[in-house]
Each structure stands twice: as structure tokens, then as C-alpha cells.
C-alpha positions in Angstrom: 29.8 59.1 -139.6 32.8 57.9 -137.7 32.7 54.3 -136.6 33.9 53.7 -133.1 33.6 51.1 -130.3 31.5 51.8 -127.3 32.6 51.1 -123.8 30.3 51.2 -120.8 31.2 50.6 -117.2 28.2 48.3 -116.9 28.9 46.2 -120.0 32.1 44.6 -121.1 33.6 46.1 -124.2 34.2 43.8 -127.2 37.2 45.4 -128.8 37.2 46.7 -132.4 35.1 43.9 -134.0 32.0 45.2 -135.7 29.5 42.8 -134.3 26.6 44.3 -136.3 28.3 42.9 -139.4 29.4 39.6 -137.8 26.0 38.4 -136.4 25.1 34.8 -137.1 22.7 34.6 -140.0 19.2 33.6 -138.8 17.9 30.2 -139.8 14.2 29.5 -140.1 13.1 28.4 -136.7 16.7 28.5 -135.5 19.0 30.3 -133.0 20.2 33.8 -133.8 23.0 35.6 -132.1 21.7 39.1 -131.5 24.1 41.7 -133.1 25.9 44.1 -130.8 25.7 47.8 -131.7 29.1 49.1 -132.8 28.3 52.7 -133.6 25.5 55.2 -133.3 22.5 54.6 -135.6 21.3 56.8 -138.4 18.7 54.9 -140.2 15.3 55.6 -141.9 13.1 52.5 -142.0 9.8 51.7 -143.7 7.8 49.0 -142.0 5.1 46.7 -143.4 1.4 47.3 -142.6 -0.3 46.9 -139.3 -1.4 43.3 -138.4 -4.3 44.6 -136.3 -5.6 46.7 -139.1 -5.0 44.1 -141.8 -6.9 41.4 -140.0 -9.8 43.6 -139.1 -10.1 44.8 -142.7 -9.9 41.3 -144.0 -12.8 40.2 -141.8 -14.9 43.3 -142.8 -14.1 42.8 -146.5 -15.2 39.2 -146.2 -18.6 40.3 -144.9 -19.0 43.4 -147.2 -21.5 44.0 -149.9 -19.0 43.8 -152.8 -15.3 43.5 -153.7 -12.7 45.4 -151.5 -9.0 46.1 -152.0 -6.5 46.3 -149.2 -3.4 48.2 -150.2 -0.1 47.7 -148.4 -1.4 45.0 -146.1 0.8 43.0 -143.9 1.8 39.7 -145.2 2.9 37.6 -142.2 2.0 34.3 -140.5 -1.0 35.9 -138.7 -2.4 37.5 -141.8 -1.8 34.4 -143.9 -3.7 32.4 -141.3 -6.6 34.8 -141.6 -6.5 34.7 -145.4 -6.6 30.9 -145.5 -9.3 30.8 -142.9 -11.6 33.2 -144.8 -10.9 31.3 -148.0 -12.0 28.1 -146.3 -15.4 29.8 -145.6 -15.8 30.6 -149.3 -14.3 34.1 -149.5 -12.2 34.8 -152.7 -8.9 36.5 -151.8 -6.5 37.4 -154.7 -3.0 38.8 -154.5 -2.7 41.7 -156.9 0.2 43.9 -157.9 0.6 46.9 -155.6 2.9 49.7 -154.7 4.1 48.4 -151.3 7.6 47.2 -150.8 6.7 44.3 -148.7 4.3 42.3 -150.8 1.1 42.4 -152.9 -2.2 44.1 -152.4 -5.2 42.0 -151.7 -8.6 41.8 -153.5 -11.4 40.3 -151.4 -14.7 39.2 -152.8 -17.3 37.8 -150.4 -19.4 34.8 -151.4 -23.2 35.0 -151.7 -23.2 32.8 -148.6 -20.4 31.7 -146.3 -19.9 27.9 -146.3 -19.0 25.7 -143.4 -17.8 22.1 -143.3 -14.2 23.2 -142.8 -11.4 23.4 -140.2 -9.7 26.7 -139.4 -6.1 26.7 -138.3 -5.7 29.6 -135.9 -1.9 29.1 -135.5 -1.1 31.3 -132.5 -3.1 34.3 -133.8 -5.5 35.8 -131.3 -7.2 37.8 -134.1 -8.0 34.6 -135.9 -9.2 32.5 -132.9 -11.3 35.4 -131.5 -12.5 37.3 -134.7 -13.5 34.3 -136.8 -15.9 32.2 -134.6 -18.6 34.9 -134.8 -18.1 35.0 -138.6 -18.2 31.3 -138.9 -21.5 31.3 -137.0 -22.9 33.1 -140.1 -21.9 30.2 -142.4 -23.8 27.0 -143.1 -22.4 23.9 -141.6 -19.8 22.8 -139.0 -16.6 24.7 -138.5 -13.8 23.4 -136.3 -11.1 25.6 -134.8 -7.7 24.5 -133.6 -4.2 26.0 -133.6 -0.6 25.6 -132.2 -0.1 23.9 -128.9 0.6 27.3 -127.3 -2.8 28.5 -128.7 -4.6 25.9 -126.7 -3.4 27.8 -123.5 -4.8 31.1 -124.6 -8.1 32.2 -123.1 -11.2 31.5 -125.3 -14.0 30.8 -122.8 -15.5 34.3 -123.4 -15.8 33.8 -127.1 -17.3 30.3 -126.6 -19.8 31.4 -124.0 -20.7 34.5 -126.1 -21.7 32.4 -129.1 -23.8 30.1 -126.9 -25.6 33.1 -125.4 -26.4 34.2 -129.0 -27.9 30.8 -129.8 -24.9 29.2 -131.6 -24.3 25.5 -131.1 -20.6 25.3 -129.8 -18.8 22.1 -128.6 -15.6 22.5 -126.6 -15.9 19.6 -124.2 -15.9 22.1 -121.3 -12.4 23.2 -122.0 -13.1 26.9 -122.6 -10.2 26.9 -125.1 -9.1 25.5 -128.4 -9.9 23.1 -130.0 -13.7 23.6 -130.3 -16.3 23.5 -133.1 -19.5 25.3 -133.9 -22.4 24.6 -136.2 -23.3 27.6 -138.4 -26.9 28.0 -139.3 -26.4 30.8 -141.8 -27.7 33.5 -139.4 -27.2 34.8 -135.9 -30.1 36.6 -134.2 -27.9 39.0 -132.1 -29.6 41.3 -129.6 -28.3 42.1 -126.1 -25.2 40.4 -124.7 -23.1 40.8 -121.5 -19.6 39.4 -121.3 -16.4 39.8 -119.2 -13.6 40.7 -121.6 -11.1 41.4 -118.8 -8.5 39.1 -120.3 -8.6 40.5 -123.9 -10.2 43.3 -125.8 -10.3 40.9 -128.8 -13.4 39.3 -127.3 -15.2 42.6 -127.8 -13.7 43.3 -131.2 -14.5 39.9 -132.6 -18.2 40.3 -131.8 -18.4 43.9 -133.0 -16.9 43.0 -136.4 -19.5 40.4 -137.2 -22.4 42.3 -135.5 -23.7 44.2 -138.5 -24.5 40.9 -140.1 -26.6 39.7 -137.1 -30.3 39.9 -137.6 -30.9 42.3 -134.7 -27.4 43.8 -134.6 -25.8 43.7 -131.2 -25.9 45.6 -127.9 -22.8 44.5 -126.1 -21.9 45.2 -122.4 -18.6 44.5 -120.7 -19.2 43.4 -117.1 -15.6 43.0 -115.8 -13.8 45.4 -113.6 -11.1 46.2 -116.2 -10.8 46.2 -119.9 -7.3 46.2 -121.4 -6.1 47.7 -124.7 -9.0 50.1 -125.2 -7.3 51.6 -128.3 -7.8 48.2 -130.1 -11.6 48.5 -129.6 -11.4 52.1 -130.9 -9.7 50.7 -133.9 -12.4 48.2 -134.5 -15.1 50.9 -134.2 -13.3 53.2 -136.6 -12.9 50.4 -139.2 -16.6 49.6 -139.0 -17.6 53.3 -139.3 -15.4 53.8 -142.3 -17.5 51.0 -144.0 -20.8 52.7 -143.2 -21.7 50.7 -140.1 -23.5 52.6 -137.3 -21.7 51.9 -134.0 -22.4 53.8 -130.8 -20.5 53.8 -127.6 -22.9 55.6 -125.3 -21.0 54.9 -122.1 -17.8 53.1 -121.1 -18.2 49.4 -121.5 -21.3 49.6 -123.7 -21.4 49.3 -127.5 -24.4 49.1 -129.9 -24.1 48.0 -133.6 -27.0 48.4 -135.9 -27.7 45.6 -138.4 -27.0 46.6 -142.0 -24.6 46.4 -145.0 -20.9 46.6 -144.7 -19.5 48.7 -147.6 -16.9 47.5 -149.9 -13.9 49.9 -150.0 -10.3 50.4 -151.0 -8.3 50.8 -147.9 -4.6 51.7 -147.4 -3.1 49.9 -144.3 -0.9 52.0 -142.0 2.5 50.8 -141.1 2.6 48.7 -137.9 3.5 51.1 -135.2 3.9 48.4 -132.5 6.4 46.7 -134.7 8.3 50.0 -134.7 8.9 49.7 -131.0 12.2 47.7 -131.1 13.7 49.9 -133.7 12.8 53.2 -132.0 14.0 51.8 -128.6 17.3 50.8 -130.4 18.1 54.5 -130.7 18.2 54.8 -126.9 20.4 51.7 -126.6 22.9 52.2 -129.5 22.6 56.0 -129.7 21.9 58.0 -132.8 18.6 58.4 -134.6 16.0 56.1 -136.0 13.2 57.4 -138.3 10.1 55.4 -139.2 8.5 56.5 -142.4 4.8 56.9 -142.9 4.0 57.6 -139.3 0.4 58.7 -139.3 -0.6 62.0 -137.7 -3.8 60.5 -136.3 -4.3 56.8 -135.6 -6.0 54.2 -133.3 -2.8 52.1 -133.1 -1.4 51.8 -129.6 2.1 52.1 -131.1 1.4 55.8 -131.4 2.0 56.0 -127.6 5.7 55.5 -128.3 5.9 59.2 -129.3 5.1 60.1 -125.7 6.5 57.1 -123.8 10.1 57.2 -125.2 10.8 60.8 -123.9 10.2 59.3 -120.4 13.4 57.4 -121.0 15.3 60.4 -122.2 14.7 60.3 -126.0 14.1 63.3 -128.1 11.2 62.8 -130.5 10.2 64.9 -133.4 8.5 64.7 -136.8 10.4 65.0 -140.1 7.9 65.1 -142.9 6.0 61.8 -142.9 8.5 60.2 -140.5 8.7 60.0 -136.7 12.3 60.4 -135.5 13.7 59.2 -132.2 17.1 60.6 -131.1 18.7 58.6 -128.4 21.8 60.8 -128.0 24.9 58.9 -127.1 22.8 55.9 -126.1 23.5 53.3 -123.3 26.3 51.9 -125.4 27.9 55.3 -125.6 27.8 55.9 -121.9 24.5 57.8 -121.6 22.2 57.2 -118.7 18.6 56.0 -119.4 16.3 56.8 -116.4 14.0 54.3 -114.8 10.3 54.8 -115.2 7.0 54.0 -113.5 4.3 53.8 -116.1 0.9 52.3 -116.6 0.7 50.4 -119.9 -2.9 49.1 -119.7 -3.8 50.7 -123.0 -0.7 49.6 -124.8 0.5 46.3 -123.3 2.0 45.0 -126.5 4.7 47.7 -126.1 5.7 46.3 -122.8 8.3 43.7 -123.9 10.4 46.3 -125.8 10.2 48.9 -122.9 11.0 46.3 -120.3 14.0 45.2 -122.3 15.1 48.9 -122.4 14.6 49.1 -118.6 17.1 46.4 -118.0 19.8 48.8 -119.4 18.5 51.8 -117.4 20.3 53.6 -114.5 17.5 53.1 -112.1 14.6 50.8 -111.2 11.4 50.7 -113.3 7.9 49.5 -112.8 5.4 48.6 -115.5 1.8 48.4 -114.4 -1.6 47.6 -115.9 -0.4 44.6 -118.0 -1.7 41.6 -116.1 -3.6 40.6 -119.3 -0.2 39.8 -120.9 -0.3 36.5 -119.1 -2.7 35.3 -121.7 -0.9 36.4 -124.8 1.3 34.2 -127.1 2.9 33.2 -123.8 2.8 34.4 -120.3 4.8 37.5 -121.1 5.3 38.6 -117.5 6.7 35.3 -116.4 8.8 35.0 -119.6 10.3 38.4 -119.3 11.3 37.9 -115.7 12.8 34.5 -116.5 14.9 35.6 -119.4 16.1 38.8 -117.7 17.1 36.8 -114.6 18.9 34.2 -116.7 21.3 36.8 -118.1 22.1 38.3 -114.7 19.3 40.9 -114.4 17.0 41.5 -111.6 13.2 41.5 -112.4 10.2 40.6 -110.4 6.7 39.7 -111.4 3.9 41.9 -109.9 0.2 41.2 -109.6 -0.4 43.5 -112.6 3.0 44.0 -114.2 6.8 43.7 -113.9 9.5 45.6 -111.9 13.1 45.8 -113.1 16.1 46.7 -111.1 19.2 47.2 -113.3 22.2 45.0 -112.6 25.2 43.9 -114.7 24.1 41.6 -117.6 26.0 38.8 -119.4 25.4 36.9 -122.5 23.5 33.7 -122.8 20.5 32.1 -124.4 17.2 34.1 -124.6 14.1 32.1 -125.1 11.4 33.4 -127.5 8.6 31.2 -126.2 7.0 31.2 -129.7 6.3 34.9 -129.0 7.5 37.5 -131.6 7.7 40.2 -129.0 9.8 38.1 -126.7 12.2 37.5 -129.6 12.5 41.2 -130.4 13.0 42.1 -126.7 16.0 39.8 -126.7 17.4 41.6 -129.8 17.2 44.9 -127.9 19.2 43.6 -124.9 21.7 42.1 -127.4 22.5 45.6 -128.7 24.4 46.3 -125.5 25.3 42.8 -124.2 27.6 40.4 -125.9 26.5 37.0 -127.0 22.8 37.1 -126.4 21.4 34.2 -128.5 17.7 34.1 -129.3 16.6 30.5 -129.6 14.0 31.1 -132.4 14.2 34.4 -134.3 11.8 32.8 -136.8 8.9 33.5 -134.5 9.0 37.1 -135.6 7.4 36.0 -138.8 4.1 36.1 -136.9 3.9 39.9 -137.5 7.2 41.0 -139.1 8.9 38.3 -141.3 11.5 40.9 -142.3 12.7 41.6 -138.7 16.2 40.0 -138.9 16.9 41.7 -142.2 15.6 45.1 -141.1 17.5 44.9 -137.8 20.8 44.2 -139.6 20.1 46.9 -142.1 19.4 49.4 -139.3 22.7 48.5 -137.6 24.7 48.7 -140.8 23.4 52.1 -141.6 25.3 55.2 -140.4 23.5 57.5 -142.8 20.9 57.4 -145.6 17.7 55.6 -146.1 17.3 52.0 -144.9 14.0 51.4 -146.6 13.9 48.3 -148.9 
């Protein structure tokens, strides 16, 4: 494929230098100059396993009736935190040789009885801080929970109040957040419980995952007016059912889990489709095609929505064997026009940072609705996106339930990651078309995709062929 330099009336050209090859090498926890696209893309990528699936399967394996094996799991900060937390409760987790390109498989053997008298480091992982307290309540003894400074700002009151309603002794000094501690008695009675999970579907999932081990199971009702990220709850239900647990969802906002065993299984983890978002969006910015290998035909991952969302921005999407392929045509860098959009992302809010970043390069205004719950993620993503877009010359406004973007000429400058992996990758997307965008901490992508800088560079360096490791 011929190498050429793009020039767009909205972005200053940078001459003949191949910026994709000249990008500053990332340092752990350090600044990273986002590489500028210098030619259309033609790359095929394989991505590590889903974080959401890996951590759900780790929890269920830890509560199962025998030894389970997770094949092709994600190995990242969030999953390492989950592994270490489960080990501290007495679960044996071994790394075994596997076929995946990104790390070992995992063999998980539950103990006869979970042990307390430990402290769990949640880091900044919502799945750890919300999935493990109901599990820890099944242990014997005290368990303390804490995490990063930013984790102490994440909503946790629903988990704490849920456990108290189930008879678990929890001490949080009235904060409704980390740090807190509980006293496990070795059993949880379960029964009927009503909660408001408006700020995160993880409150629902955390209770459902442990519910088969409750003496009376669980009948759980959501009382709030809205419930974000419903596909994540569907994922939880599917993982439970695959292990033989009876879960019913007789009406919206009501779930019933019968008590009983959780089967030990061998499970293959799907690639993380949400982590695919920056790479697929890159095709619309740089032009050309990006293929993600191993894209499932059927899945509960919200990243699957990209297949239908990206055509709204003008992409052509098709299947090629096991891969999903996005064709961005000439791309923004090649002078193509990306239309603005008005979309509701309430079921897939984690895709918002990548799509908002793309909208800053569009030809018309965009509105993203249904994502007010992103204020309680790793950072307040709505405020952070508006601040960083504005700082490099863009026009963005925070709405009650989302963000609006009006394209305007952008310039280089610092882009803060806010300890948030998706804020970091959003900056990388903008940097494809704008000179000298410098992300202050690319290392935060290790939360769910430690290989991000390497894969991003490999994508840009590829004009043809397979970019899998």
C-alpha cells in the first residue's frame, strides 16, 4: 500500500514525517505522545480476553463445586486484583500453560471454606469492589476492603446497604464508600431484597453471582427509575446458567436465583469487544480497514453494539470469517466527512469515550445520551471528556444525562487520563488526527489492556497483513 501524508482543512498537515513510527515510547505511568496517522490502516488484530467475563468467571469458579479452568483469560490490573483478592480468601489459583497469545490459562480450586481475616485491595476495579463483598460475607472472619484514592470516590453505598439488609455486619463509618469492613459468618441467609442500582449494574451482578451460595437464594428487585448497562446483567445471568444455576428474570427489574451448587467448568473467554472500540474507531479517523479476530457471532458483551453504532458515523462493517472488519474509507485524515450523531448509549456507556472522541473530528454536532452513570466510573467521565476536549480547542458541553460535541478546530496539548483507561484511549483516538496530543499517563490502560501502546503502534505500522502477536 502506498504511503502518503494526509492533509485536511480542519487539521494542520505535518509534512512527510511518519509520526506513527516517531511516537514517544511509553513509560510506565508516564506521558505518551499519541502517534499521528500517516497512511490508511490495514491491520488485523487479536485482543486479549474480556475483563467483564474474566472477573465474573473467576468469582463463580471460586464458589464452584470443583476445579475450573479459564482459557484465554485477560491478565491485566483489574483481573490480577481479582485473583489476589480470591487467593486471600483461600482460593487456589494457578497459572497454567495455554494457547492464548497474551498470557497463561488459569486453574481455580475453591477451598472447603472461604477464610476471612484479610484485607482486599480493590485498586480502581469496580468488579472487585462490588462483586467480592457478597463473596467475602460467605467467609469466616473479618474482611477489610480498600483501594486507590480514586476508588474511594466511586459509589458503594448500595453494596454496603444490601449486605446489611441481608444480615451481614458491615462497618463503613457512614461513608457509603471505601474503605469499609465486614464480618463474615460463613453463611448468608439471602431471601428477598430491594435495592436501587441506578448508579451501576454491578450492584445487581455482585449479588447475583454470590446468590446461589446463600441459604435461601435471592429474590432481587431494582427500585430505581433507571438501570444502566443491562447487557452486563445479561452477561452475569448467562455465566450463572452455564454453570447450572437456575436464574429467572420474570419481569424487568426482578431476578430470582435458587440456592444450589455452581458447576466447575472449562471456559474459553471471548476477546474484549469494548477494548476493540478505539481500534475500530481508528479506521474512521485514519482511513482504511481494521479487523478484530475472534469476534463472536452471539455475545452479551456491550462492545458488540459497535457493529451497529459505527455505521452511524459512516463506517462499512462486515464479517470476514471469525473477524469483524470496519472500513473507514478515506478517513477524517484523508478528507472524508464523518457525520454527527444523536444516540442513546444507556446500554453501552463504556463505549462513550471512544465515540465522543470520534465526534470531535466529525463534520456536525453530536449528542450522546443515557450515560449519566459514567459520572461514577473510574472518574467522572462526562466532566473529564468535556474538560479535555475543551483544553485542545474543541467545543463540548456536559448534559444532565450525557455530552454534546460541536466540532471545531483542534490543536495539540496535554490530555489527562484521570487514572481512567478509557480516557487514555480516547486521547489516542484524537491524536491520530491532531499533532502533539500528549496523554499524561498511558500506563493506566494496564487496567484492562496492558498491551494497548504496543498494539496501537503495531496497528499504525501495518499497511497490510496480520497484526496479531
